[in-house]
C-alpha positions as CSV (number, residue, x, y, z in Angstrom):
1,M,-3.1,7.7,-48.8
2,Q,-2.7,5.8,-52.6
3,E,-3.4,2.7,-51.3
4,F,-6.4,4.3,-49.7
5,L,-7.9,5.9,-52.6
6,L,-6.9,2.7,-54.8
7,A,-8.8,0.8,-52.4
8,G,-11.7,3.3,-52.0
9,L,-12.0,2.7,-56.4
10,L,-11.7,-1.2,-55.6
11,G,-14.7,-0.9,-53.2
12,C,-17.3,1.1,-55.2
13,V,-16.7,-1.2,-58.1
14,L,-17.0,-4.2,-55.1
15,I,-20.6,-2.7,-55.0
16,A,-21.4,-2.0,-57.9
17,L,-21.0,-6.0,-58.8
18,C,-22.5,-7.0,-55.7
19,C,-25.6,-4.7,-56.2
20,L,-26.0,-5.9,-60.1
21,N,-25.7,-9.7,-58.7
22,I,-28.3,-8.9,-56.2
23,Y,-30.3,-7.1,-58.8
24,E,-29.5,-9.3,-61.8
25,L,-31.1,-12.4,-59.6
26,L,-34.3,-10.5,-57.6
27,R,-35.4,-9.5,-61.4
28,T,-34.9,-13.2,-62.7
29,I,-36.2,-14.6,-60.1
30,W,-39.8,-12.6,-59.7
31,N,-40.1,-12.9,-63.2
32,L,-39.8,-16.7,-63.5
33,L,-42.4,-17.0,-59.8
34,P,-45.9,-17.2,-61.8
35,K,-44.4,-19.2,-64.7
36,M,-42.9,-21.9,-62.3
37,T,-45.9,-25.2,-61.6
38,W,-44.1,-26.1,-58.5
39,P,-45.8,-25.4,-55.3
40,P,-46.2,-22.0,-53.8
41,R,-44.3,-22.4,-51.0
42,M,-41.6,-24.8,-53.1
43,R,-41.3,-21.1,-55.0
44,V,-40.9,-19.3,-51.9
45,L,-37.8,-22.2,-50.9
46,A,-36.4,-21.3,-54.7
47,V,-36.3,-17.6,-53.8
48,V,-34.3,-18.4,-50.6
49,G,-32.3,-20.6,-51.9
50,S,-31.3,-18.2,-54.8
51,I,-30.8,-15.5,-52.5
52,F,-28.1,-17.3,-50.4
53,I,-26.3,-18.4,-53.6
54,A,-26.0,-14.4,-54.6
55,H,-24.8,-14.1,-51.2
56,I,-22.3,-16.7,-51.4
57,I,-21.3,-15.1,-54.9
58,N,-20.7,-11.5,-53.0
59,I,-18.8,-13.0,-50.8
60,W,-16.3,-15.1,-52.6
61,L,-16.0,-11.4,-54.5
62,F,-14.5,-9.6,-51.1
63,G,-12.6,-12.9,-50.1
64,A,-10.7,-12.9,-53.3
65,T,-10.2,-9.0,-53.3
66,Y,-9.2,-9.8,-49.7
67,Y,-6.8,-12.3,-51.1
68,L,-5.1,-10.4,-54.3
69,L,-4.8,-7.3,-52.0
70,H,-2.8,-9.7,-49.3
71,Y,-0.7,-11.4,-52.2
72,F,0.2,-8.0,-54.0
73,E,1.0,-6.5,-50.5
74,L,-1.5,-4.0,-50.0
75,G,-3.0,-5.0,-46.8
76,T,-3.0,-8.1,-44.6
77,L,-4.9,-9.5,-41.8
78,T,-3.6,-10.1,-38.6
79,G,-5.0,-11.3,-34.8
80,P,-5.0,-14.1,-32.8
81,A,-6.5,-16.7,-35.0
82,I,-3.8,-16.3,-37.5
83,E,-1.0,-15.7,-34.8
84,H,-2.0,-19.2,-33.4
85,G,-2.4,-21.0,-36.9
86,K,-6.0,-21.9,-36.7
87,Y,-6.7,-19.6,-39.8
88,S,-3.3,-18.6,-42.3
89,L,-4.0,-16.0,-45.5
90,D,-4.5,-18.8,-48.1
91,L,-7.8,-18.3,-50.2
92,V,-10.3,-20.3,-47.5
93,G,-9.1,-17.9,-44.9
94,C,-9.7,-14.9,-46.7
95,M,-13.1,-16.5,-47.7
96,Y,-14.1,-16.9,-44.1
97,F,-12.9,-13.3,-42.8
98,S,-15.4,-11.8,-46.2
99,A,-18.4,-14.2,-44.4
100,V,-17.0,-13.0,-40.6
101,I,-17.2,-9.2,-42.4
102,Y,-20.7,-9.6,-45.0
103,S,-23.0,-10.8,-42.5
104,T,-21.4,-8.0,-40.1
105,L,-21.2,-11.0,-37.3
106,G,-17.2,-9.9,-36.7
107,L,-16.2,-12.2,-34.3
108,G,-13.0,-10.2,-33.7
109,D,-10.1,-12.9,-34.6
110,I,-9.2,-11.9,-37.6
111,S,-8.4,-7.8,-37.9
112,P,-7.7,-6.3,-41.4
113,E,-4.4,-4.1,-41.8
114,G,-3.6,-1.5,-44.6
115,A,-6.2,-0.7,-47.2
116,L,-8.2,-3.8,-46.5
117,R,-9.3,-1.7,-43.4
118,M,-11.6,0.2,-46.0
119,I,-12.5,-2.8,-48.1
120,T,-13.7,-4.2,-44.9
121,G,-15.8,-1.4,-44.1
122,V,-17.1,-1.3,-47.7
123,E,-18.3,-5.1,-47.5
124,A,-19.8,-4.8,-43.6
125,L,-22.3,-1.9,-45.3
126,T,-22.7,-3.6,-48.3
127,G,-23.7,-7.2,-47.2
128,F,-26.0,-5.1,-44.7
129,I,-28.0,-3.5,-47.3
130,L,-28.2,-6.4,-49.6
131,I,-29.1,-8.8,-47.0
132,G,-32.0,-6.1,-45.6
133,W,-33.3,-5.8,-49.4
134,T,-33.3,-9.6,-49.6
135,V,-35.2,-9.8,-46.5
136,S,-37.6,-7.5,-48.0
137,F,-38.3,-9.2,-51.7
138,T,-38.2,-12.8,-49.3
139,Y,-41.1,-11.1,-47.9
140,L,-42.7,-9.6,-51.2
141,A,-42.5,-13.0,-52.3
142,M,-43.9,-14.9,-49.5
143,Q,-46.8,-12.8,-48.8
144,K,-47.7,-13.1,-53.2
145,F,-46.9,-16.7,-53.5
146,W,-47.5,-18.4,-49.9
147,E,-50.7,-20.2,-50.2
148,L,-53.1,-19.6,-47.2
149,P,-56.0,-22.5,-46.1
150,H,-59.6,-21.4,-48.1
151,G,-60.9,-18.4,-46.5
152,K,-57.8,-17.4,-44.8
153,R,-55.8,-14.4,-45.7
């Protein structure tokens, strides 16, 4: 029970860090877009590229958390991919698992046990919400900065 309370608290910290990461990126890029001298479509590409970087940072945060929780024996990852030696419980394997969960892809080749189950649920929900947030932001940026041919709007 205590490990799940710890995982819940850690999940709240991870949610806060990920939301702050995305918020600060979106706020910064929105303030920079009007000042950029790039062509309008390049500004939109800057938005998309920045968003990818921010989501990758979030995936790394969760991946490092999986690795540390496994290291401190507060949970582990199991499944056919690990049992057959396709992935290990090193940092790279934890990053792969994190990317699958954050994107809500859920391949099923690796499964969490112990406190990692709580973190996995938190990551899936966080990724789902933040990906949606950044998609809507990209739409707003395209609406404002995507240049259409003259006379068409």
